[in-house]
ZALUMBA-611704 format. One record per residue (C-alpha): residue in one letter; y, x, z. Coordinates in steps of 0.1 Angstrom, whole numbers, padded with zeros to 4 digits, always signed. Example, Ala and Ser with C-alpha at 12.3 -4.5 7.8 and 13.67 -1.06 7.14 Angstrom:
# ZALUMBA-611704
A-0045+0123+0078S-0011+0137+0071
END
This chain:
# ZALUMBA-611704
M-0148-0309+0561D-0173-0310+0589E-0160-0315+0624L-0155-0282+0641K-0171-0277+0675P-0150-0258+0701M-0161-0222+0705S-0178-0217+0739R-0161-0196+0765I-0191-0172+0765E-0188-0166+0727R-0151-0162+0729L-0153-0136+0757K-0180-0118+0738L-0157-0116+0708R-0129-0104+0731E-0150-0075+0743E-0161-0067+0707A-0124-0066+0698R-0118-0043+0727D-0147-0021+0716M-0133-0019+0681F-0100-0007+0695Y-0116+0020+0715H-0138+0031+0686A-0107+0037+0665Y-0085+0050+0694Y-0110+0077+0706A-0118+0086+0670Y-0081+0094+0666M-0077+0112+0699E-0108+0133+0695N-0105+0142+0658A-0069+0138+0648Y-0044+0141+0677P-0017+0154+0677A-0016+0145+0640D+0003+0114+0630E-0028+0096+0617L-0065+0097+0615M-0083+0102+0581P-0115+0083+0591L-0137+0094+0562S-0127+0130+0566C-0127+0126+0604A-0096+0148+0605G-0059+0145+0612R-0032+0137+0587Y-0002+0160+0591R+0030+0158+0571G+0032+0187+0547F-0003+0200+0554T-0025+0173+0539P-0021+0161+0502N+0011+0142+0497R+0007+0104+0490G+0043+0097+0480D+0065+0072+0498I+0037+0061+0520D+0040+0094+0539D+0076+0088+0548S+0063+0071+0580L+0049+0105+0591G+0070+0130+0610N+0045+0152+0628F+0053+0134+0661S+0019+0119+0670L+0028+0086+0653T-0005+0068+0661L-0004+0076+0698I+0032+0064+0702D+0025+0033+0682T-0005+0025+0704L+0009+0029+0739D+0016-0007+0747T-0017-0019+0733L-0034+0001+0761V-0014-0020+0786I-0024-0052+0768L-0060-0042+0772G-0054-0034+0809D-0063+0003+0805L-0035+0016+0828E-0052+0049+0834E-0053+0058+0797F-0018+0045+0793E-0006+0069+0820H-0025+0098+0804A-0010+0089+0769I+0026+0088+0780K+0022+0121+0798L+0010+0135+0764V+0040+0121+0746I+0065+0133+0772K+0050+0168+0772E+0042+0174+0735V+0062+0151+0712S+0094+0166+0697F+0117+0151+0671N+0134+0184+0662N+0113+0185+0630D+0126+0196+0595V+0110+0166+0579V+0124+0136+0559V+0112+0103+0573S+0118+0066+0566V+0145+0052+0589F+0128+0018+0589E+0093+0030+0597T+0105+0055+0623N+0126+0028+0640I+0100+0001+0642R+0070+0023+0649V+0083+0053+0669L+0115+0041+0686G+0100+0007+0692G+0068+0022+0706I+0086+0045+0730L+0110+0018+0742S+0082-0006+0748A+0062+0021+0767H+0093+0029+0788I+0098-0008+0797L+0061-0013+0805A+0060+0019+0826E+0089+0007+0847Y+0073-0028+0849L+0041-0013+0862Q+0060+0008+0887Q+0075-0023+0902N+0046-0047+0899A+0014-0025+0901G+0026+0004+0923I+0015+0030+0898L+0033+0057+0877T+0054+0066+0907W+0062+0099+0891Y+0079+0083+0860K+0117+0089+0859G+0126+0075+0825E+0115+0104+0804L+0105+0081+0776L+0140+0066+0775H+0155+0101+0771L+0131+0107+0743A+0141+0074+0727K+0178+0082+0730D+0172+0116+0713L+0155+0099+0684G+0182+0072+0682Y+0209+0099+0678R+0189+0116+0651L+0188+0083+0632L+0225+0075+0635P+0237+0097+0605A+0218+0073+0583F+0245+0047+0590N+0273+0069+0575T+0276+0049+0543T+0305+0030+0528T+0290-0003+0538G+0274+0007+0571I+0240-0002+0557P+0218+0028+0565Y+0202+0052+0541S+0165+0046+0537R+0155+0081+0546I+0168+0109+0569N+0159+0144+0579L+0152+0144+0617K+0167+0179+0621Y+0195+0180+0596G+0204+0144+0590I+0217+0135+0555K+0227+0171+0547S+0209+0174+0515D+0217+0165+0479R+0184+0145+0476L+0192+0123+0505E+0228+0118+0497S+0220+0108+0462S+0194+0084+0474R+0215+0052+0475E+0188+0025+0474T+0172+0007+0503C+0153-0025+0508T+0166-0056+0526A+0139-0054+0552C+0145-0016+0557A+0182-0022+0565G+0178-0055+0583S+0149-0047+0607I+0167-0023+0631I+0187-0046+0653L+0160-0053+0680E+0152-0016+0687M+0188-0003+0684A+0201-0031+0706A+0174-0025+0732L+0182+0012+0732S+0219+0005+0738R+0213-0020+0766L+0188+0003+0783T+0210+0034+0781G+0244+0018+0782E+0255+0036+0750L+0269+0010+0727V+0269+0030+0694F+0233+0021+0685E+0237-0017+0688E+0271-0016+0671K+0257+0003+0641A+0228-0022+0638H+0251-0052+0641R+0274-0039+0614A+0244-0034+0590M+0233-0070+0597D+0268-0084+0592E+0271-0066+0558L+0237-0079+0547W+0248-0114+0555K+0279-0110+0534M+0257-0100+0505R+0236-0132+0504H+0240-0153+0473R+0266-0178+0485S+0252-0207+0465S+0215-0203+0473D+0217-0184+0506L+0189-0162+0494M+0187-0124+0497G+0176-0099+0471T+0151-0071+0477V+0168-0038+0469L+0204-0029+0472N+0229+0000+0469V+0240+0012+0504H+0274+0023+0492S+0285-0003+0468G+0265-0032+0482D+0254-0042+0448W+0220-0057+0443I+0195-0036+0424R+0166-0060+0426R+0175-0097+0428D+0139-0109+0435S+0139-0132+0465G+0109-0140+0486V+0094-0136+0520G+0070-0107+0513A+0074-0069+0507G+0109-0056+0508I+0125-0085+0526D+0100-0099+0551S+0111-0086+0585Y+0148-0092+0577Y+0142-0129+0582E+0120-0122+0612Y+0148-0102+0629C+0174-0128+0622L+0155-0153+0644K+0143-0127+0669A+0177-0112+0674Y+0189-0147+0685I+0159-0150+0709L+0162-0115+0724L+0200-0111+0724G+0212-0147+0727D+0236-0143+0698D+0242-0176+0682R+0253-0162+0648Y+0217-0149+0642L+0203-0184+0647N+0228-0198+0623R+0219-0171+0597F+0182-0177+0601N+0185-0215+0597R+0206-0210+0565H+0180-0186+0551Y+0151-0207+0563N+0163-0238+0546A+0168-0218+0514V+0133-0204+0515M+0118-0238+0521K+0139-0253+0493Y+0134-0226+0466I+0105-0203+0475S+0080-0225+0492Q+0060-0243+0466G+0034-0262+0486P+0013-0237+0505M+0024-0209+0482L+0055-0187+0486L+0066-0175+0452D+0095-0151+0445V+0125-0164+0426H+0157-0150+0413M+0183-0152+0440H+0210-0162+0415R+0187-0185+0396P+0166-0199+0425H+0147-0225+0404T+0132-0197+0383N+0102-0177+0395S+0105-0139+0392R+0068-0131+0394N+0035-0149+0393Y+0018-0132+0422M+0022-0131+0460D+0017-0101+0483A-0002-0097+0516L+0030-0091+0537L+0040-0127+0534A+0011-0135+0558F+0035-0130+0587W+0055-0161+0576P+0033-0188+0592G+0037-0169+0625L+0075-0169+0622Q+0073-0206+0614V+0054-0212+0646L+0082-0194+0665K+0107-0217+0648G+0085-0247+0656D+0078-0257+0620I+0040-0261+0624K+0030-0281+0593P+0040-0257+0566A+0027-0228+0588V-0007-0245+0588E-0007-0250+0551T+0003-0215+0541H-0021-0200+0567E-0050-0221+0553M-0042-0209+0517L-0043-0173+0529Y-0076-0178+0548Q-0092-0192+0517V-0080-0162+0497M-0095-0140+0524Q-0128-0158+0522R-0128-0155+0484H-0122-0117+0485K-0134-0107+0520F-0098-0095+0528I-0064-0105+0516P-0056-0081+0488E-0022-0065+0487A-0012-0088+0459F-0029-0118+0443T-0019-0142+0415T-0010-0178+0417D-0045-0187+0406F-0058-0164+0434Q-0071-0136+0413V-0067-0101+0426H-0035-0084+0413W-0037-0053+0435G-0070-0049+0454N-0060-0025+0482H-0062-0037+0518P-0050-0012+0545L-0063-0034+0574R-0029-0051+0577P-0022-0072+0609E+0001-0100+0595F-0026-0126+0590L-0041-0120+0624E-0006-0122+0639S-0001-0156+0623T-0036-0167+0634Y-0028-0157+0670F+0005-0176+0671L-0010-0207+0655Y-0038-0208+0681S-0013-0203+0709A+0008-0232+0696T-0020-0256+0688N-0050-0245+0708D-0071-0255+0678P-0105-0238+0680Y-0105-0235+0642Y-0083-0204+0645L-0108-0188+0668E-0133-0191+0640V-0108-0176+0616G-0104-0147+0639K-0141-0143+0642Y-0144-0141+0604V-0117-0114+0603L-0135-0095+0631K-0168-0095+0613S-0153-0085+0580L-0137-0055+0597Q-0169-0045+0613K-0189-0049+0581Y-0166-0034+0555A-0142-0011+0573R-0160+0004+0603V-0171+0040+0598P-0184+0066+0623C-0149+0080+0627G-0128+0049+0631Y-0119+0022+0606A-0112+0030+0569A-0088+0010+0547V-0104-0008+0518N-0093+0007+0485D-0103-0023+0465V-0115-0056+0479R-0135-0062+0447T-0157-0032+0451G-0155-0026+0488R-0148+0011+0483Q-0132+0026+0513E-0101+0048+0515D-0095+0078+0538R-0067+0061+0556M-0062+0044+0590D-0025+0035+0595S-0010+0035+0630F-0005-0002+0628V-0043-0008+0629L-0042+0002+0666A-0007-0010+0673E-0011-0045+0658T-0044-0054+0641F-0066-0048+0671K-0039-0060+0695Y-0036-0095+0680L-0074-0096+0675Y-0079-0090+0712L-0051-0114+0723L-0066-0142+0701F-0098-0142+0722A-0083-0134+0756D-0072-0159+0782P-0037-0155+0797E-0053-0146+0830D-0070-0117+0814L-0036-0100+0809I-0015-0081+0834L+0016-0093+0816N+0031-0127+0811L+0037-0125+0774D+0061-0155+0776E+0086-0130+0791F+0085-0108+0760I+0090-0109+0723F+0070-0090+0697T+0088-0068+0673T+0077-0066+0637E+0054-0037+0647G+0040-0057+0676H+0059-0039+0703L+0070-0057+0735L+0106-0061+0744P+0116-0082+0775L+0138-0113+0771T+0158-0102+0800L+0177-0078+0777A+0199-0108+0768N+0214-0104+0803Y+0229-0071+0792K+0262-0078+0774N+0269-0045+0757H+0283-0060+0725T+0312-0083+0717A+0301-0109+0691V+0321-0112+0660E+0336-0146+0654E+0316-0165+0628D+0317-0201+0617L+0284-0217+0629D+0267-0247+0614D+0267-0275+0638Y+0246-0299+0618E+0221-0323+0635F+0189-0307+0646A+0202-0271+0641R+0187-0262+0674V+0158-0286+0674C+0123-0277+0663P+0113-0296+0631N+0082-0313+0646S+0061-0316+0677L+0034-0293+0689S+0012-0323+0694L+0005-0323+0657F-0032-0315+0652P-0036-0290+0623E-0069-0305+0610S-0050-0334+0593V-0028-0308+0575R-0057-0286+0564K-0079-0314+0551P-0060-0320+0518L-0062-0283+0511R-0100-0282+0512N-0114-0258+0485M-0079-0251+0472V-0087-0215+0463D-0124-0219+0452G-0114-0250+0432M-0090-0229+0411C-0109-0197+0411P-0147-0204+0411R-0169-0177+0427R-0187-0155+0402M-0224-0157+0408G-0251-0131+0401K-0253-0093+0401R-0228-0073+0380R-0242-0060+0347L-0224-0026+0348T-0200-0008+0371A-0176+0019+0361Q-0196+0044+0382E-0227+0037+0362F-0210+0038+0328S-0220+0064+0302A-0203+0066+0268S-0235+0079+0252N-0255+0049+0263V-0256+0023+0235N-0265-0005+0259H-0235+0003+0280L-0212+0002+0250K-0226-0032+0241I-0221-0045+0277I-0184-0035+0278K-0179-0050+0244D-0192-0083+0258M-0166-0079+0286G-0138-0077+0261I-0133-0040+0263S-0126-0019+0232I-0127+0018+0229I-0098+0034+0210A-0101+0070+0199L-0069+0090+0206N-0058+0119+0185D-0064+0144+0213G-0101+0136+0214R-0100+0113+0244V-0107+0076+0243Q-0086+0047+0256L-0102+0016+0270L-0084-0017+0261H-0093-0050+0277T-0086-0082+0259F-0095-0114+0278S-0099-0135+0247T-0124-0112+0230A-0149-0114+0259R-0181-0132+0254S-0174-0156+0283P-0148-0161+0310A-0173-0146+0335D-0177-0115+0313A-0139-0112+0310E-0135-0113+0348E-0161-0086+0351G-0143-0066+0324L-0111-0068+0345L-0131-0054+0375F-0146-0027+0354M-0111-0016+0342Q-0098-0015+0378E-0127+0007+0388M-0120+0030+0359V-0084+0034+0370E-0095+0042+0405I-0120+0068+0394S-0093+0084+0373K-0069+0085+0403I-0096+0101+0425Q-0103+0128+0399Q-0065+0135+0396Q-0062+0137+0434Q-0090+0162+0439T-0068+0192+0445D-0094+0214+0461A-0106+0227+0428A-0084+0254+0413P-0077+0255+0375Q-0098+0280+0357A-0091+0307+0331V-0110+0326+0304S-0099+0362+0297F-0110+0386+0269P-0096+0417+0252M-0081+0415+0217K-0077+0445+0195Y-0048+0446+0170N-0049+0465+0137N-0025+0490+0151G-0051+0499+0178E-0033+0482+0207I-0056+0462+0230Q-0042+0433+0249T-0060+0411+0275I-0056+0374+0265T-0060+0347+0291V-0063+0311+0282P-0062+0282+0307A-0095+0263+0312G-0103+0229+0326L-0124+0228+0357S-0156+0207+0363H-0166+0185+0392F-0199+0202+0393G-0211+0238+0396K-0192+0267+0411N-0154+0266+0411L-0140+0302+0409K-0112+0309+0435G-0093+0339+0445N-0111+0371+0435D-0143+0353+0424K-0150+0359+0387V-0179+0361+0363T-0178+0388+0335A-0205+0390+0309K-0212+0390+0272T-0213+0357+0254I-0236+0337+0232I-0229+0308+0210I-0256+0282+0216H-0277+0267+0188P-0276+0238+0184F-0239+0240+0191R-0237+0209+0213A-0266+0220+0235C-0280+0185+0239T-0315+0193+0228D-0340+0220+0236L-0326+0255+0232P-0347+0278+0209Q-0330+0311+0219R-0336+0310+0256E-0344+0347+0259K-0310+0356+0243I-0291+0333+0267K-0302+0350+0299G-0274+0369+0317K-0247+0357+0293I-0219+0332+0292A-0230+0303+0270I-0204+0288+0246M-0211+0253+0233E-0192+0222+0221R-0183+0189+0236G-0201+0158+0224D-0235+0139+0221C-0244+0143+0258M-0228+0147+0292F-0210+0179+0302V-0233+0183+0332E-0264+0181+0309K-0252+0209+0288A-0245+0231+0318R-0279+0222+0332R-0297+0233+0300V-0280+0267+0297Q-0284+0273+0335K-0321+0267+0331A-0321+0293+0303G-0305+0319+0325A-0268+0317+0316V-0244+0330+0342G-0215+0308+0330A-0207+0280+0306I-0177+0274+0283I-0175+0240+0267I-0151+0237+0237D-0133+0205+0229N-0144+0187+0197A-0109+0173+0191R-0092+0194+0164G-0058+0208+0173S-0060+0201+0210S-0044+0228+0233A-0033+0233+0269E+0003+0234+0257S+0001+0198+0244Y-0023+0181+0268P-0031+0183+0306L-0061+0203+0315F-0094+0184+0311S-0116+0179+0342M-0153+0174+0334S-0171+0149+0356G-0207+0152+0368D-0235+0127+0373G-0237+0128+0411T-0265+0154+0412D-0254+0187+0428D-0278+0211+0410I-0254+0232+0389K-0247+0266+0404I-0230+0284+0375P-0192+0281+0368T-0185+0257+0339V-0151+0254+0322F-0135+0235+0294L-0114+0250+0266F-0092+0230+0242S-0100+0237+0205Q-0069+0258+0197D-0073+0279+0229A-0109+0284+0221S-0101+0295+0185K-0084+0326+0200L-0117+0335+0217L-0138+0327+0187L-0117+0348+0164T-0120+0377+0187L-0157+0373+0189S-0160+0372+0151K-0145+0407+0150D-0166+0420+0179P-0194+0397+0192F-0203+0422+0220I-0170+0421+0240E-0172+0409+0276V-0155+0377+0286T-0143+0369+0322M-0142+0335+0338S-0119+0333+0369E-0092+0313+0387W-0060+0306+0367K-0031+0326+0378R+0004+0313+0371D+0018+0347+0363T-0010+0355+0339E+0003+0368+0305V-0007+0342+0279W+0007+0350+0245P+0042+0357+0259P+0068+0343+0236N+0101+0359+0227E+0125+0343+0252E+0154+0338+0228E+0132+0325+0201S+0115+0302+0226V+0148+0286+0236F+0158+0282+0200Q+0124+0268+0190K+0126+0242+0218L+0160+0231+0205K+0147+0230+0169L+0116+0210+0179S+0138+0185+0198V+0159+0180+0167Q+0129+0177+0145E+0112+0152+0168F+0142+0130+0165L+0142+0133+0127N+0105+0125+0126K+0110+0095+0148H+0139+0080+0129T+0134+0092+0093G+0097+0099+0090I+0103+0135+0079A+0073+0155+0090F+0080+0190+0076T+0109+0213+0080K+0106+0237+0051T+0086+0244+0020I+0075+0279+0009V+0059+0287-0025V+0040+0319-0033G+0021+0320-0066S+0000+0289-0070F+0001+0280-0032Q+0027+0259-0014A+0031+0255+0023D+0050+0227+0041I+0059+0238+0076G+0057+0212+0103L+0062+0211+0141D+0027+0223+0150K+0010+0230+0118I+0015+0239+0081R+0001+0221+0051I-0011+0243+0023T-0016+0229-0012H-0027+0245-0045E-0016+0239-0080K-0025+0263-0107A+0006+0280-0121E+0011+0292-0157N+0019+0329-0164E+0013+0337-0127E+0017+0373-0117L-0015+0386-0103P-0012+0401-0068T-0031+0432-0057E-0046+0444-0024E-0047+0481-0017V-0073+0480+0011T-0100+0453+0012N-0107+0440+0047Y-0142+0426+0044Q-0141+0402+0073W-0107+0389+0065S-0119+0384+0029Q-0146+0361+0042I-0122+0341+0063R-0099+0337+0034K-0128+0324+0013G-0134+0297+0038L-0098+0287+0037L-0098+0287-0001N-0129+0265-0002S-0111+0238+0018I-0081+0239-0006V-0095+0245-0041N-0125+0222-0039S-0110+0192-0020D-0097+0161-0038T-0062+0166-0024H-0062+0204-0027E-0047+0207+0007L-0055+0224+0041F-0038+0220+0075V-0035+0252+0096P-0022+0249+0132I+0007+0272+0138N-0011+0286+0168I-0040+0298+0145L-0015+0311+0119R+0001+0333+0146I-0033+0347+0156Y-0041+0355+0120Y-0008+0373+0116Q-0010+0392+0148T-0045+0404+0143L-0049+0409+0106S-0015+0415+0090G-0011+0451+0100A+0024+0444+0111T+0043+0468+0133N+0049+0462+0169E+0085+0451+0162D+0073+0426+0136L+0048+0412+0161K+0076+0405+0185D+0094+0385+0158H+0079+0350+0159D+0092+0341+0125I+0069+0312+0113F+0084+0314+0078K+0075+0351+0074Q+0040+0344+0088T+0035+0315+0064E+0046+0336+0034W+0022+0363+0044L-0007+0339+0046L+0001+0325+0012R+0001+0360-0003E-0032+0367+0013L-0047+0335-0002N-0033+0344-0036I-0050+0378-0034E-0084+0362-0026Y-0080+0335-0052H-0075+0361-0080R-0103+0384-0070K-0126+0367-0095D-0140+0400-0107D-0154+0406-0073D-0163+0371-0060I-0171+0337-0073I-0162+0305-0055K-0188+0279-0065E-0177+0245-0073N-0202+0229-0049G-0182+0242-0020D-0209+0265-0005L-0201+0301+0005I-0219+0324-0021N-0235+0358-0019F-0208+0385-0022M-0217+0409-0051P-0191+0437-0057D-0197+0452-0092S-0198+0487-0078E-0230+0481-0058T-0266+0479-0070G-0290+0453-0059A-0306+0476-0034D-0272+0485-0020I-0264+0449-0016S-0297+0442+0002E-0292+0471+0026N-0256+0460+0032L-0265+0424+0039E-0293+0435+0063K-0269+0458+0081N-0242+0431+0086R-0265+0401+0090K-0256+0396+0127K-0219+0397+0119I-0223+0372+0091E-0243+0349+0112R-0216+0352+0138L-0190+0344+0111N-0210+0314+0100T-0210+0301+0136I-0172+0305+0138F-0167+0284+0107Q-0190+0258+0122V-0170+0258+0154L-0136+0255+0137N-0148+0227+0114Q-0174+0208+0134I-0148+0188+0152E-0135+0169+0122R-0170+0163+0108D-0183+0147+0140V-0153+0126+0147I-0153+0113+0111D-0190+0105+0112E-0185+0084+0144L-0155+0066+0130K-0172+0059+0097K-0198+0038+0115K-0172+0010+0115N-0183-0007+0147D-0161-0029+0168D-0158-0003+0196L-0139+0022+0175I-0108+0010+0157V-0098+0027+0124T-0065+0016+0109D-0058+0012+0072E-0023+0026+0076A-0005+0051+0098A-0007+0041+0134K+0026+0028+0148S+0019+0030+0185L-0001+0051+0209D-0025+0022+0214K-0040+0028+0180V-0060+0055+0164I-0038+0081+0147I-0062+0087+0118T-0059+0065+0087Q-0088+0054+0066E-0076+0072+0036S-0073+0105+0054L-0108+0100+0068D-0122+0097+0033H-0105+0128+0021S-0113+0147+0053S-0150+0137+0050Q-0151+0151+0015N-0134+0183+0025Q-0158+0188+0054K-0189+0185+0032K-0175+0213+0010M-0169+0235+0041D-0205+0235+0053V-0219+0270+0054K-0255+0277+0045K-0270+0305+0066D-0295+0314+0039E-0269+0321+0013L-0250+0343+0037
END
């Protein structure tokens, strides 16, 4: 390692001013675009309010609509010497901040960020009154605000153990079933309250706050593992039982150890020094493994509980400096710095071989905090260079016009619309302090201690004796109060053996990436080959979607395997982003359906939205006649362009991107587009609505929606009866009537399905009942029926009083699938069966309300028997093609005239058959290619990871499909 030259004073001061500029860039971005919101969303350049911006889960528990970022930042303004802005900011807090909010917040986060921030600001305001002669108007208003907040947090301590609940409602306390039933909290959450609560008690003279916090710390100490002296991570606040026994120094436990030592420093209570020393010795014995800190089981401390570390452990070297144990602090810090150099930032979690485990980086301050304390302790210029590296990385990868954005993934550099309050409260504070001289500050920091949120509390609080210490046996072993080594140790000699520790284990990948997830297109053969080289297989699921599976051992090389991991991570992030895009409302397709009894009902089916084109909201709608596109997948030039103009185009998924289909029909003059799923049997009842992605070009103006195949069949059946009806595209309304079920039947059916699912899982029984009518048999399953045919002897011939021409043609299509297939079987979804029955059976209104699947199945079998025995009227050719229909009562001229008259309807019927059967044909063709990217099993799939189509069924289905093809000329 080359000898490091000391950084010049000019360069250091330049970096100090750059750090100052970074703070103000973020601070004014918040004040001008977000205040009084809790946080700034730097990419949106707007404020994040609790309950008004999309919920992010537990991470939002730090927000309470109390101007969090401003409160958290107050003492940083004093560090920077900006007393004028500090005065302005505390006036805003006093005037506008209220804690009487009906919102559930994290007790831990609210304590360290808000209570700590207000107390620190109060202390500094009084300090400046006495030493700078300013803020003469201040009369302790912030302390009153802090006391109000303290009392609002107190109900959280009303547990059996005295360990606080993790969350509380600021207005109503714990008075809700959800909060009372929430019994889990983390060790750090319960054990990082003593500094702020004790400070509040000693400043106000009200003992209750410190007493509650001491009791919580005492109970935690009792819960340590008596043999190892280690703490777990998550516990039950009532029973005191451990829920997670992982023990480390990172997330969930970090600041508990920190507050054990700092409680001794701030309060002068010897028992906390004793506890810290016991814990510290245990950590160094079991968790510290060279420079690394690996979680172990608290009850089996020689066994690691996980093979990765998290970014929060970066505070540990700084705590070791405070203890005086410099050598291991240097070692761990150096390891972390090499991880940062490897990945630009320290990822939220990384493995023991320094690969990224979780790539997020919210601009955390812990590493800078340790860097600052190491520089303060050693005066080694190396740590100034470390700080410079962090500063430049923040400027290059996180700075945006409106503040600083968190890094969503350190591997891709993609940013996240997030700037946590700790960025201003800690990250820029420690960055500034690193490059500042003591004389640059108006405070003597040796008179203060930093809380875990970087807030300043004065050491003089130890003079306030508000609490009577509980008697506790203290260890009096040699060196219990002596620092382990001298500050004269020069860290270079410690770092040298660790040279290239990270790069030596995790070599840098050179060269440009071959393919990113954003660039990937499933229709690009080269892309498929590239991801195959990465070790990624594509597995077809039974709902028409595909699943990506990465296997390291199948990659062409280790470098390709690493790129495959990155590709998969990007795919996950893209999927999350699409799911989080809540601006687009779900869509709907509505159309009128006429029953045989003359009743007309408007049917509305849910439709998936698209990330391109117009999204219909509110009263926006498009109503027009429809046209089924030829070719059906609309991936080539459209021959009937003049017929498309002014209509809603219907086409099928597959062969090209969704946006390409929409682009073609828009160019032809369509006013809307409906794309039908090519996965047979898919429905909105079974699968979440599908969102269609675009290609980044914003040129689609027409609304484009996605229909699952079963939902689309309702529309297509209606169009087969009347191709000229108008269809409406609009926003999906929750109260829309969509095939309303009979309520009693629905409850019974759910129970029946639950029982049947259990039987299917444990016995393999797939069908609930068998019905036989004539030579046809139906096995009724959960979501479909299987119809088989076997010619019966001495069969009674059925009769049909009135011939329905269209229904006759549909029955012929069904018969072709059964009679001319090798297995003589046909699967009909129950949803489709219900449509046939409701629209074609001629049943009464009372019958239509009765959702008896057995009655409907029996009716369909009778209808098939009628069609099968009409040999005097029609002939079903053995080659499977539909034939010319030649009733004996008509002459050739009559037939010709009749065919001409109904040609459009027959063409329409032909298209319907193609729609209903195209799916299976195309899926089969793709699967039969037998490439490595699609997996076809030879036996029934036994897990969701595999294709749920067997090779045998593919062969039979392929033969069935060929016999179902309809020739337009013969029609």
